[in-house]
MDAnalysis code that builds the backbone (N, CA, C; Angstrom):
import MDAnalysis as mda
import numpy as np

u = mda.Universe.empty(432, n_residues=144, atom_resindex=np.repeat(np.arange(144), 3), trajectory=True)
u.add_TopologyAttr("name", ["N", "CA", "C"] * 144)
u.add_TopologyAttr("resid", np.arange(1, 145))
u.add_TopologyAttr("resname", ["UNK", "UNK", "UNK", "UNK", "UNK", "UNK", "UNK", "UNK", "UNK", "UNK", "UNK", "UNK", "UNK", "UNK", "UNK", "UNK", "UNK", "UNK", "UNK", "UNK", "UNK", "UNK", "UNK", "UNK", "UNK", "UNK", "UNK", "UNK", "UNK", "UNK", "UNK", "UNK", "UNK", "UNK", "UNK", "UNK", "UNK", "UNK", "UNK", "UNK", "UNK", "UNK", "UNK", "UNK", "UNK", "UNK", "UNK", "UNK", "UNK", "UNK", "UNK", "UNK", "UNK", "UNK", "UNK", "UNK", "UNK", "UNK", "UNK", "UNK", "UNK", "UNK", "UNK", "UNK", "UNK", "UNK", "UNK", "UNK", "UNK", "UNK", "UNK", "UNK", "UNK", "UNK", "UNK", "UNK", "UNK", "UNK", "UNK", "UNK", "UNK", "UNK", "UNK", "UNK", "UNK", "UNK", "UNK", "UNK", "UNK", "UNK", "UNK", "UNK", "UNK", "UNK", "UNK", "UNK", "UNK", "UNK", "UNK", "UNK", "UNK", "UNK", "UNK", "UNK", "UNK", "UNK", "UNK", "UNK", "UNK", "UNK", "UNK", "UNK", "UNK", "UNK", "UNK", "UNK", "UNK", "UNK", "UNK", "UNK", "UNK", "UNK", "UNK", "UNK", "UNK", "UNK", "UNK", "UNK", "UNK", "UNK", "UNK", "UNK", "UNK", "UNK", "UNK", "UNK", "UNK", "UNK", "UNK", "UNK", "UNK", "UNK", "UNK", "UNK"])
u.atoms.positions = np.array([
    [57.748, -54.628, 73.930],
    [58.947, -55.031, 73.222],
    [59.392, -53.920, 72.271],
    [60.650, -53.627, 72.295],
    [61.223, -52.620, 71.416],
    [61.299, -53.189, 69.999],
    [60.881, -52.407, 69.047],
    [60.957, -52.812, 67.650],
    [62.400, -52.675, 67.152],
    [62.761, -53.495, 66.179],
    [64.121, -53.471, 65.630],
    [64.477, -52.082, 65.099],
    [63.533, -51.435, 64.424],
    [63.779, -50.106, 63.858],
    [64.105, -49.094, 64.965],
    [63.363, -49.162, 66.081],
    [63.601, -48.264, 67.209],
    [64.984, -48.525, 67.813],
    [65.320, -49.809, 68.007],
    [66.624, -50.169, 68.554],
    [67.757, -49.696, 67.638],
    [67.610, -49.960, 66.352],
    [68.654, -49.560, 65.400],
    [68.788, -48.037, 65.353],
    [67.674, -47.326, 65.539],
    [67.741, -45.869, 65.604],
    [68.561, -45.404, 66.800],
    [68.380, -46.049, 67.963],
    [69.185, -45.719, 69.144],
    [70.662, -46.005, 68.902],
    [70.950, -47.159, 68.303],
    [72.337, -47.546, 68.038],
    [72.982, -46.571, 67.055],
    [72.285, -46.242, 65.987],
    [72.840, -45.321, 64.993],
    [73.079, -43.936, 65.592],
    [72.146, -43.448, 66.392],
    [72.316, -42.139, 67.033],
    [73.514, -42.163, 67.980],
    [73.631, -43.218, 68.787],
    [74.767, -43.353, 69.705],
    [76.076, -43.430, 68.935],
    [76.081, -44.173, 67.834],
    [77.282, -44.304, 67.015],
    [77.677, -42.954, 66.416],
    [76.699, -42.236, 65.880],
    [76.975, -40.951, 65.242],
    [77.448, -39.885, 66.233],
    [76.966, -39.941, 67.479],
    [77.291, -38.913, 68.466],
    [78.476, -39.271, 69.357],
    [78.985, -40.489, 69.225],
    [80.046, -40.938, 70.120],
    [81.367, -40.259, 69.809],
    [82.188, -40.098, 70.840],
    [83.594, -39.756, 70.719],
    [84.222, -40.034, 72.068],
    [85.510, -39.798, 72.205],
    [86.188, -40.214, 73.421],
    [86.354, -39.107, 74.445],
    [85.471, -38.108, 74.430],
    [85.509, -37.187, 75.559],
    [84.599, -37.760, 76.649],
    [84.754, -37.318, 77.878],
    [84.170, -38.034, 79.016],
    [82.674, -38.347, 78.973],
    [81.856, -37.557, 78.354],
    [80.416, -37.816, 78.401],
    [79.864, -38.422, 77.111],
    [80.720, -38.765, 76.180],
    [80.213, -39.108, 74.849],
    [80.632, -40.466, 74.311],
    [81.072, -41.394, 75.179],
    [81.400, -42.708, 74.637],
    [80.103, -43.416, 74.217],
    [80.256, -44.429, 73.398],
    [79.120, -45.095, 72.773],
    [78.061, -45.547, 73.779],
    [78.461, -46.266, 74.829],
    [77.458, -46.778, 75.762],
    [76.729, -45.672, 76.513],
    [77.404, -44.572, 76.824],
    [76.717, -43.446, 77.475],
    [75.637, -42.900, 76.555],
    [75.954, -42.817, 75.272],
    [74.980, -42.329, 74.296],
    [73.850, -43.344, 74.094],
    [74.201, -44.637, 74.024],
    [73.189, -45.673, 73.827],
    [72.194, -45.692, 74.988],
    [72.686, -45.552, 76.221],
    [71.817, -45.548, 77.392],
    [71.206, -44.173, 77.658],
    [71.555, -43.185, 76.832],
    [70.982, -41.834, 76.897],
    [71.251, -41.154, 78.241],
    [72.488, -41.304, 78.730],
    [72.877, -40.664, 79.989],
    [72.868, -39.147, 79.834],
    [72.248, -38.470, 80.789],
    [72.252, -37.010, 80.863],
    [73.025, -36.632, 82.132],
    [74.186, -36.002, 81.961],
    [75.086, -35.666, 83.062],
    [74.788, -34.269, 83.598],
    [74.736, -34.139, 84.919],
    [74.590, -32.859, 85.600],
    [75.591, -32.827, 86.759],
    [76.161, -31.657, 86.992],
    [77.156, -31.514, 88.060],
    [76.737, -30.398, 89.003],
    [77.035, -30.619, 90.282],
    [76.844, -29.590, 91.305],
    [78.200, -29.430, 91.978],
    [78.962, -28.439, 91.530],
    [80.320, -28.252, 92.048],
    [80.320, -27.841, 93.512],
    [79.325, -27.083, 93.935],
    [79.263, -26.635, 95.328],
    [79.064, -27.824, 96.280],
    [78.154, -28.720, 95.917],
    [77.893, -29.903, 96.751],
    [78.760, -31.094, 96.370],
    [79.578, -30.931, 95.326],
    [80.515, -31.961, 94.866],
    [79.781, -33.265, 94.527],
    [78.811, -33.148, 93.614],
    [78.058, -34.317, 93.168],
    [78.012, -34.370, 91.644],
    [77.821, -35.572, 91.148],
    [77.527, -35.802, 89.729],
    [76.243, -36.610, 89.690],
    [75.306, -36.162, 88.872],
    [74.027, -36.856, 88.722],
    [73.841, -37.245, 87.267],
    [73.455, -38.487, 87.062],
    [73.140, -38.987, 85.726],
    [71.694, -39.465, 85.741],
    [70.922, -38.983, 84.786],
    [69.541, -39.436, 84.616],
    [69.440, -40.112, 83.256],
    [68.668, -41.191, 83.196],
    [68.459, -41.874, 81.916],
    [67.137, -42.634, 81.946],
    [66.558, -42.839, 80.772],
    [65.343, -43.647, 80.707],
    [65.716, -45.129, 80.759],
    [64.865, -45.906, 81.378],
    [65.050, -47.359, 81.328],
    [64.606, -47.819, 79.949],
    [65.467, -48.554, 79.283],
    [65.126, -49.090, 77.961],
    [65.272, -50.604, 77.981],
    [64.713, -51.235, 76.985],
    [64.723, -52.688, 76.913],
    [66.138, -53.270, 76.924],
    [67.104, -52.545, 76.372],
    [68.479, -53.068, 76.333],
    [69.090, -53.166, 77.724],
    [68.477, -52.546, 78.733],
    [68.976, -52.590, 80.113],
    [68.389, -53.740, 80.922],
    [67.377, -54.408, 80.395],
    [66.621, -55.380, 81.180],
    [67.247, -56.773, 81.156],
    [67.101, -57.471, 82.290],
    [67.528, -58.867, 82.365],
    [66.358, -59.763, 81.939],
    [66.535, -61.089, 81.907],
    [65.437, -61.969, 81.467],
    [64.174, -61.880, 82.319],
    [64.275, -61.354, 83.539],
    [63.089, -61.180, 84.385],
    [62.329, -59.896, 84.069],
    [62.879, -59.074, 83.154],
    [62.200, -57.847, 82.751],
    [62.479, -56.658, 83.644],
    [63.526, -56.747, 84.473],
    [63.918, -55.626, 85.338],
    [65.338, -55.203, 84.977],
    [65.715, -53.990, 85.394],
    [67.060, -53.495, 85.079],
    [68.098, -54.460, 85.644],
    [69.025, -54.857, 84.791],
    [70.104, -55.777, 85.160],
    [71.014, -55.107, 86.187],
    [71.436, -55.855, 87.186],
    [72.310, -55.319, 88.220],
    [73.592, -54.729, 87.673],
    [74.125, -55.314, 86.615],
    [75.346, -54.792, 86.001],
    [75.133, -53.414, 85.388],
    [73.929, -53.146, 84.923],
    [73.618, -51.826, 84.376],
    [73.630, -50.794, 85.501],
    [73.046, -51.153, 86.652],
    [73.100, -50.244, 87.797],
    [74.549, -49.948, 88.191],
    [75.374, -50.986, 88.247],
    [76.768, -50.786, 88.645],
    [77.516, -49.965, 87.601],
    [77.244, -50.192, 86.327],
    [77.837, -49.379, 85.263],
    [77.444, -47.914, 85.423],
    [76.172, -47.675, 85.697],
    [75.665, -46.317, 85.886],
    [76.333, -45.648, 87.086],
    [76.414, -46.348, 88.205],
    [76.996, -45.750, 89.406],
    [78.504, -45.548, 89.264],
    [79.193, -46.495, 88.664],
    [80.629, -46.344, 88.424],
    [80.887, -45.144, 87.522],
    [80.046, -44.958, 86.527],
    [80.169, -43.817, 85.620],
    [79.964, -42.504, 86.364],
    [78.940, -42.425, 87.211],
    [78.678, -41.189, 87.956],
    [79.844, -40.859, 88.888],
    [80.358, -41.847, 89.595],
    [81.480, -41.596, 90.505],
    [82.735, -41.225, 89.722],
    [82.995, -41.939, 88.632],
    [84.157, -41.626, 87.802],
    [84.094, -40.227, 87.215],
    [82.907, -39.827, 86.785],
    [82.774, -38.486, 86.203],
    [82.886, -37.381, 87.239],
    [82.520, -37.675, 88.471],
    [82.751, -36.693, 89.525],
    [84.256, -36.471, 89.691],
    [85.020, -37.539, 89.627],
    [86.488, -37.396, 89.670],
    [87.004, -36.646, 88.445],
    [86.506, -36.998, 87.254],
    [86.919, -36.275, 86.035],
    [86.689, -34.778, 86.188],
    [85.569, -34.453, 86.791],
    [85.162, -33.059, 86.915],
    [86.001, -32.280, 87.939],
    [86.309, -32.913, 89.057],
    [86.880, -32.172, 90.176],
    [88.362, -32.444, 90.462],
    [88.913, -33.471, 89.878],
    [90.304, -33.835, 90.178],
    [91.232, -33.408, 89.048],
    [92.513, -33.222, 89.374],
    [93.501, -32.782, 88.384],
    [94.291, -33.941, 87.787],
    [93.914, -35.170, 88.095],
    [94.582, -36.355, 87.565],
    [93.526, -37.447, 87.388],
    [93.811, -38.442, 86.559],
    [92.829, -39.516, 86.364],
    [92.786, -40.472, 87.559],
    [91.607, -41.002, 87.825],
    [91.382, -42.009, 88.858],
    [90.713, -43.209, 88.208],
    [91.012, -44.393, 88.710],
    [90.378, -45.619, 88.228],
    [89.703, -46.331, 89.399],
    [88.713, -47.120, 89.079],
    [88.000, -47.897, 90.106],
    [88.898, -49.012, 90.616],
    [89.024, -49.110, 91.940],
    [89.710, -50.238, 92.567],
    [88.715, -51.286, 93.041],
    [87.584, -50.808, 93.557],
    [86.593, -51.715, 94.116],
    [85.218, -51.068, 94.038],
    [84.223, -51.875, 93.722],
    [82.830, -51.428, 93.715],
    [81.992, -52.475, 94.438],
    [81.048, -52.009, 95.236],
    [80.098, -52.904, 95.890],
    [78.718, -52.291, 95.737],
    [77.825, -53.034, 95.106],
    [76.468, -52.547, 94.885],
    [75.480, -53.389, 95.669],
    [74.622, -52.715, 96.410],
    [73.521, -53.366, 97.125],
    [72.225, -52.953, 96.444],
    [71.355, -53.928, 96.197],
    [70.115, -53.692, 95.471],
    [68.939, -53.736, 96.441],
    [68.016, -52.775, 96.305],
    [66.904, -52.658, 97.243],
    [65.531, -52.824, 96.606],
    [65.397, -52.380, 95.365],
    [64.090, -52.434, 94.714],
    [64.297, -52.533, 93.212],
    [63.442, -53.308, 92.550],
    [63.542, -53.494, 91.101],
    [62.814, -52.378, 90.361],
    [63.218, -52.160, 89.117],
    [62.553, -51.199, 88.234],
    [62.576, -51.742, 86.813],
    [61.548, -51.378, 86.053],
    [61.492, -51.836, 84.664],
    [61.031, -50.755, 83.697],
    [60.555, -49.631, 84.207],
    [60.098, -48.541, 83.345],
    [60.433, -47.202, 83.989],
    [60.300, -46.147, 83.215],
    [60.511, -44.797, 83.727],
    [61.958, -44.362, 83.626],
    [62.291, -43.327, 84.362],
    [63.660, -42.810, 84.407],
    [64.304, -43.191, 85.732],
    [65.617, -43.357, 85.689],
    [66.382, -43.582, 86.903],
    [67.447, -42.500, 87.011],
    [67.788, -42.162, 88.252],
    [68.746, -41.094, 88.508],
    [69.785, -41.584, 89.507],
    [71.050, -41.440, 89.129],
    [72.175, -41.818, 89.984],
    [72.889, -40.546, 90.433],
    [73.138, -40.430, 91.741],
    [73.854, -39.274, 92.268],
    [75.061, -39.757, 93.070],
    [76.246, -39.317, 92.625],
    [77.510, -39.714, 93.253],
    [78.036, -38.591, 94.124],
    [78.706, -38.983, 95.221],
    [79.334, -38.019, 96.138],
    [80.542, -38.681, 96.796],
    [81.393, -37.858, 97.351],
    [82.548, -38.361, 98.100],
    [82.127, -38.691, 99.528],
    [82.657, -39.795, 100.059],
    [82.497, -40.081, 101.480],
    [83.790, -39.782, 102.231],
    [84.930, -39.956, 101.565],
    [86.248, -39.593, 102.107],
    [87.134, -39.283, 100.911],
    [87.548, -38.046, 100.831],
    [88.284, -37.592, 99.664],
    [89.762, -37.452, 100.001],
    [90.571, -38.331, 99.422],
    [92.008, -38.276, 99.625],
    [92.727, -37.882, 98.350],
    [94.039, -37.763, 98.451],
    [94.841, -37.399, 97.289],
    [95.069, -38.606, 96.380],
    [95.489, -39.734, 96.940],
    [95.764, -40.949, 96.163],
    [94.545, -41.857, 96.039],
    [93.711, -41.878, 97.079],
    [92.545, -42.765, 97.111],
    [91.324, -41.955, 97.544],
    [90.224, -42.154, 96.822],
    [88.950, -41.524, 97.167],
    [87.920, -42.610, 97.437],
    [87.128, -42.396, 98.461],
    [86.021, -43.284, 98.768],
    [84.746, -42.536, 98.403],
    [83.881, -43.228, 97.662],
    [82.699, -42.569, 97.123],
    [81.477, -43.452, 97.302],
    [80.303, -42.844, 97.112],
    [79.067, -43.605, 97.081],
    [78.147, -43.009, 96.035],
    [77.248, -43.842, 95.558],
    [76.287, -43.399, 94.558],
    [74.969, -44.121, 94.802],
    [73.901, -43.353, 94.843],
    [72.562, -43.912, 95.003],
    [71.779, -43.760, 93.704],
    [70.968, -44.765, 93.402],
    [70.085, -44.717, 92.243],
    [68.643, -44.728, 92.740],
    [67.873, -43.773, 92.251],
    [66.457, -43.645, 92.617],
    [65.589, -43.693, 91.361],
    [64.339, -44.098, 91.540],
    [63.370, -44.013, 90.447],
    [62.685, -42.658, 90.493],
    [61.732, -42.449, 89.603],
    [61.039, -41.155, 89.517],
    [60.232, -40.833, 90.771],
    [59.832, -41.852, 91.503],
    [59.063, -41.641, 92.731],
    [59.975, -41.365, 93.925],
    [61.289, -41.441, 93.722],
    [62.234, -41.198, 94.802],
    [62.626, -42.437, 95.582],
    [62.142, -43.610, 95.164],
    [62.497, -44.854, 95.850],
    [63.960, -45.188, 95.592],
    [64.665, -45.620, 96.635],
    [66.051, -46.052, 96.505],
    [66.082, -47.432, 95.857],
    [66.723, -47.521, 94.693],
    [66.809, -48.784, 93.970],
    [68.089, -49.546, 94.310],
    [69.197, -48.803, 94.415],
    [70.459, -49.439, 94.773],
    [71.426, -48.384, 95.289],
    [72.487, -48.878, 95.915],
    [73.548, -48.009, 96.407],
    [74.877, -48.705, 96.155],
    [75.815, -47.947, 95.574],
    [77.142, -48.480, 95.294],
    [78.172, -47.688, 96.069],
    [79.081, -48.406, 96.708],
    [80.247, -47.756, 97.304],
    [81.434, -48.089, 96.418],
    [82.326, -47.117, 96.270],
    [83.476, -47.310, 95.380],
    [84.741, -46.742, 95.965],
    [85.844, -47.393, 95.640],
    [87.176, -46.914, 95.987],
    [87.894, -46.623, 94.692],
    [88.464, -45.428, 94.579],
    [89.103, -44.973, 93.347],
    [90.545, -44.579, 93.628],
    [91.431, -44.934, 92.701],
    [92.878, -44.724, 92.851],
    [93.392, -43.744, 91.814],
    [94.182, -42.790, 92.267],
    [94.810, -41.799, 91.388],
    [96.027, -42.451, 90.725],
    [96.137, -42.269, 89.414],
    [97.307, -42.799, 88.719],
    [97.863, -41.763, 87.761],
    [99.100, -41.986, 87.373],
    [99.740, -41.112, 86.401],
    [99.643, -41.753, 85.033],
    [99.349, -40.935, 84.024],
    [99.267, -41.450, 82.638],
    [100.644, -41.743, 82.123],
])
């Protein structure tokens, strides 16, 4: 169980480091997302430790956290490589294996890259390389 002092330390650090540039919003900081990009292979990878705030009542990472992580990785790949903003139109996550400790890594890539609509996928693995979940996403280009 995470102690209140430890939790409050995470919250305060996330609050102090947050801002509205793509990698620094509050929840990214709270979940300790570490962003890496491979422009040649056109991927975005996010690694983060599993923390108690991510767990559901069964003590495993909540499915919504996985989907948040994968949506973030796919969205940031668009932020990185596209000249206009894209938003999620649809996400579908399939879950394969539970996790409750260690680090998890999400890697996003394009499956079909269009001008107005992009189709993407993102896989999440544990430290042993086991596939935990896979999300497919459809993203739409819009004008601000």
